[in-house]
N, C-alpha and C positions, 0 to 999 in steps of 0.2 A: 197673807199676801203672797202673790206669785214672785218668782225670782225676777221676772222682767220689771215688775212694779218696784221692787227694791232697787234695781238698776236705775230706773227712771227717777226715783226719789233721790238717790245719791247724786245723780248728775244735776238735777234741778237745785238741790241744796248747795252743791259746790258753786253752781252758777250764781245763785242768789247771794251767797256769802262773798264771792269774788266781786260781783258788781255793786254790792254795798260798799266795799272798799273803793271801787272806782268812783262811785257817787260821792263818797266822802272826799276823795282826792280832788275831784272836780270842784266841789263846793269850797274846799280849802283854797284851791287856786284862785277862785273868784274873790274870796275874802281877803287873800293876801296879795292880790295883784298889785303890782307896783304902779305908782302914779307915773303918768307919761311926762317925764321931765324933758323939756326942750332947752338944751344948752348948746352954745356954739363951741365947737372944738376946732382949733386951728391946725391940728396935726392930722387927725383921721380923715381920710377920704374913702369913698366906696365905689366899687364897680358893680353894676347890675348886669347879670348875664341872663340872656333869654334865648332859648333854643326854639326855632320855628320850623314848621313844615306846613305849607298850604294854609297860611294864616292871613291872607290878604284882607279879610273882613274884620279881623280883631286886633292885629298888632298895632295899628294906628291909635286906637282908643287906649290901649295899654300904655304906650309910650307917652301919650298926652297926659294920662293920669300921673305919670312919674314927673313930668315937667310942671304939673300943677302943685307939686310938693312945696311945702313951706321950708325950702332949703335953697341956699345959694347954689346956682347951677355950676359954679366952679368946683363944687365939692363932690361931684359924682360924674361917672361916665356910664354910658349904656352900650354894651357889646351884644349884638344880635348875630347869632350863627344860624344860617339856613341849612336845613337838612334835605337838600335836593327837592325843593318845592316844584310842583308842576303847574301851579296857578300863577297869579301876578304878584306873589309875595315879594319877589326881588324888586319889582318896580316900585312897590309901596316903600320898601326899605330905602331905595335910592332917594325918594322924595323926603323921607324922614331925615336921612343923613344930610341932605341939602338944607333942610329947615333948621336942624339943631346941630351945632358943632360938637356936642357931647356924644352924638350917636355915631357909631361905626358898625358896619355889618360885614360879615364874611360868609363864605360858602364852604361846606365840606366838599372834598374832592374824592379822596380814596377811602373814606370811611362813611358809615351810615349810623343812624339812630340818634335819639335825643341825648343819650348818655355821652356819645362821642361829641355831639355839638356842644354840650355843656363843658366837657373836658377841654375842648379846643378854646372855647370862650374864656374859661378861667385861666388858661395858659397865656392868653393875650392880655389879661387884665393888668392895668398899671398900678392898682392899689392893693393893699394887704387885706382889706375886708371885702368879701364878696356877698352880694345878695342875689337870690334867684327868685324868679316868678315865671308865670306862664303867659303866653301871648293873649289868652282869653280872659285875663284878670284885670280888675280895676283896683288900683292901690289907694289906700286912705291918705289923707293930706300929710300926716306926719310919719309916714312909713319909713323913709330913709333916716330921718332924725332919730326916731326911736331905735332903729338898728344901731346907728352910730353910738347912741348913748349907752346901749347895752354892752357895746364893745369897749367903752371907756373903762368899764370895770373888768375884773378878771373873768373872761368869757371866751369860749372858743367856737361855740355852735349855738345858734338861736333859731327857734321856730315859733310861729304865731298862729292864731286862729284863721280858719278859712270857711267861708259860707258860700253856698250855691245861690245863684240868682233865682228870683222868685217868678214863677209863671203859673197861670191859672189852669193847670191840668193835674189830674191825679198822679200821673207819672212823675211830674215835678215834685209834688208833695211827698211822694214815696221816696224819691231820691234824697230830698232834703232830710227827712227823718233818718234814713239810712246813713247819710253823711254825718248827721248829728251823733249817731252811735260811734262812728269812727273818731269824731272830735272828743267824745267822752273818754274813750280809751286813750287817746293821745295825751290829754291833759290830766286825766285821773291817775294814770300810772306815773306820769312825770312828777307829780307832787311827792311821791315816795322815792324819787330819784331812780326810777326804773323806766325811763322813756322807751317806748317800743315802736311808736309811730310818729310821723311828721309829714308835712306836705310841702313839696318844692315850690308851691305857689307863694309861700310866705316863709322864707328860710334865709339864714345868713351864716357865714363861717369864715374862718381864716384861710387865705389862699395857700399858705405854706403847708398847713395840715391837709388840705384837700389834695394837693399834689403828692403828698407823701402817702395818703391812704387810698387814693383812687384805684391804683392797680390791684389792690387787694379786695376790691368790691366784686360782687357777683355781676357778671356781664352776659349771662346766658338768657336774659329776658329783657324785653324793651322797657319794662316797667321797673320801678323800685329804685330809681336813681337817688331818691330822698331817703327812704327807709334804710337801705344798705349803707349809705353814707353815715347816717345817724349811728348805726350799730358799730361802724368803724371808729367813730369818735368816742363812743362809749367804751368800746373794747380797749382803746388806747388811753383811757382815763382822762379824757379832755373834759373841760367844764362845759356843761350843756344847760342852757336856759330855755324853759318853756314860758313864753310871755303871753299870758292870757289877759288881754286888755281890749276893751270895746273900741278904743281908738286905733287899734292895730289889726283890725279885721280886713282881710283881703277877700274880695268877691270874685268868684270864678264861675264859668259857664256851666250850665247843666245840659245833659243830653236832651235833644228835642224829640226823639222817637224811641220806641221800645227796643228795636234792634241795636241802635247806637248805645243805649243804656246797657243792654246785655253784653255786648262786645267790650264795653269799657270795664264792666265788673269782672268779666272773664279774664281780661288783661290784668287787672289788679290781683285776682285770685291766683293767676298762673304762677306768680312769683313765690307763692307760699311753699312750694316744694324746695325752694332754695333757702328758706329761713333757717338760721342757726341760733337765733336768740331764743333761749328757753322760755322766757315769759311770753314772748309773742307766739311761740308755738303752743304754749298752754292755752292762751286765749283763743287762738285759731281753732284748736280742737274743741275747746269748751263751747264756743259759739256753735260750731257745726253739730256736735253731738247733742247739745241741749235742744237744737231745732229738730234733729231727728227724733228725739224723745217727744217733742211737742206734737209731731204728726201722729205718733202712737197714742198720745194722750187725747188728741182730737177724736181719734177712732174709738177709743174706749168710752169716752163721754157720750158719743153719739149712738153707739150700737151695743155696748155691753153694760148691763146694770151692775154687775159685781164690782165693788170698790169704786163706784162712780164718784162718790163723795171725795175720796182721796185724790182721784185724778183732777177733780175740779179745784181742789186746794193747790195741787201742784201747778196747774195752769195759772191760777190767780196769783200764786207766789211769784212766778216769773213775770207775769204782766205788770204786777204792782211795782217791782223794782225797776223794770224797763220804763214804766211811766214816770216814776220819780226822777230817774236819770235824764230822760228825754225832756221832761218839763223843765228841769234845772238848766239844761243846755239851751232849750228854746227861749227861756227867759233871758239868758245871757245875750242871745242874738236878737232879742226883741221880736221873737216870732212865736209867741204863745198860741196864736190862732192856728198854727199847724197841728196842734195837739188834737184838734177835732178829727184829724185823719188817723189818730193813733190806733183805734180798734181795727179798721179794715187793713191798715198796714201791718199790725201785729198778727192778724190772722193769716195774711198772705206770706209773711216773712219766712216761715219754715220752708215753704215750697220754693221760694226764691233762693234762700241760702243753700239748700241741699242741691237744687238744680245747678246753680252757678258753680258751687264747690265741686260737684262731680264732673260736669262737662269741661270745666277749665283744665282738668288734668289730661284731657284727651283730644279735644277738638281744636281746630285752628280758629283764630280770631283776626278781625281786620281793624287796623288803626292807621288813620291818615293815609289811606290808599295802599297800605302794605298788609300782607297776610303773614301771620306768625303761627307757629305751633304752640299748643297749649302746654 
């Protein structure tokens, strides 16, 4: 075998072994998921903080889903901080504040960005427990109660599962499977007490810890308010809980068009240069270089007869572990039908990962009407 084939083989073997562990971790999380206990606590109250920018079409539904909670409205408040919206978001927020006494909204003046909006909102919160979500999310009925119950026990930071809305386009199916892979890493690594990812759409933490850690977070990118906060809690040896429960799933919006999807993924990838968590760096590089290897494997299978059988085995080895993990995740979210898109998604994935990973380090991207450097 050639030297390159040895390199490809080593990368794929490390990938398969690593994702076997991730798959085991995700499966164990499902098997050991805690029952959703609904108990009334007379002491704990919760503040929901939502950062918004140009969300006139979504924030109303998000707030309504919170008020549909099976929770006494006296036990929570909603703090919405507007980050210089240019549409009618402020007018929508005024109507919500008039309708619900629990809702208050504020506007950033001298600062910008989602991170600053969340920071400002947390500083204004009246309660010790903070929950965050995004304005384009729909919350499950027991979302607040389940967060409060988790903070009844010894816990400092909580995150839960997030799923993309379903639409009848291939782009949407591709996004969902890609998002499933992130959910797999999120909960698969957490089972072994090495959480590396989370999503601010479904997250809770203690206010005092946040105020203590926030200034130590990376603030050079508009993205990563959740991941970098998680790493600070982990670094400071706080108790972190990954709550994988079907009654705790938050639904968030998917991108409607290709360019919106690419800009979103570039934004997510742009923060990778600021990662300091070794395990997250390991998986970031592993996913990137395994997909680089896959492109060469495609080429050798299609055009070079020598060692073709070995290359086919390498390809199938990666595809099999990816299928098992994604099938397990799709089953948890009751979306097994998505697996019929596995093969076309799997074939396109290396081009997508390499393209986004490369250009995210150099080009500018647009998010909510603002342009940022990669």
